[in-house]
N, C-alpha and C positions, 0 to 999 in steps of 0.2 A: 362374448365383448365383442367379435368381429361382425355378427350381425347386427349389434346394436350400432356399432361405428358406421355400418354401412345406412342404416336408417337415419342417423344424426347427419351423415354427408350428404343423402338425399334431400334431406329439409335445408340444409345450408345451402345446395345449389339451387333449390327451388327458392330460397329468399332473396337469394342473388338476381336470379331469372326476374322474379317478382318488381323487385327493386334495385337496380343496378347501382345506383347512386349511394345507397346507404348498405347494401350488403346484408349478411347475415346478422341477426341480432346477438349482442354481447353474450348473453348466456348460453346461446346456442355455440357460439365459437368457445366459449371457455369449457362445455361439456365435451367437446368434439377434442379440443386440445387435449383434456385431462385424459380421456380415455385412450388417445392416440400413446401417449406415454404409458399408460397401463399395460399396453397392448406390447409397445417395444419391450417394458420390463419383464413380460410373463415368457417363461421359456417355452419355445415350440418343440413338440416331440414328435409330430408326424409331418410328412412332406406336405399335407394339405393346410395344416396348421401355418407351416414355415411359409407357402406360398401367400397365404391371406396375410401374415405379417409383412410380407415384402411388399404386397401391395398397399399396405398401409403406409409404409415408410415413403414409399416412391410417392403417394398421394400427398401426405402431410409435408413432403418438402424441407425435412429437417436439414439444419446444419448440423455436420459432423465434424468440425475441424479438431478436434480432440481424439476421435476415431472411437468413442465409445460405442457407438450404433453399430459399426463395422464390427466391433469385436463381439457384441452381443449377437449379430447375426452369424458369425462365424462359428460360434460356441452353439448356436442353435443348428446350422448345418452340419456339424460334427455329430451333435446328439441324435439328429434324424438318421443320420448315415450309418450310424452306430446299430440302429434298430434293425 
């Protein structure tokens, strides 16, 4: 999932670079956003996976007013530390 996200993100950046006034196509934005949510919801079991997940969270700039993402990341960190 992370590699797929990186590909979509690169395509998004390229689309914006090519046409800054219109940005990325709606379907690309939707695919990327859907994948970001799936990545957040998927448990991280390794430090590499957790690092990748943290990178996606920072890149997505999610609003986390209710603390759900923070709680997920905390559980992931505990899971990784226990291994």
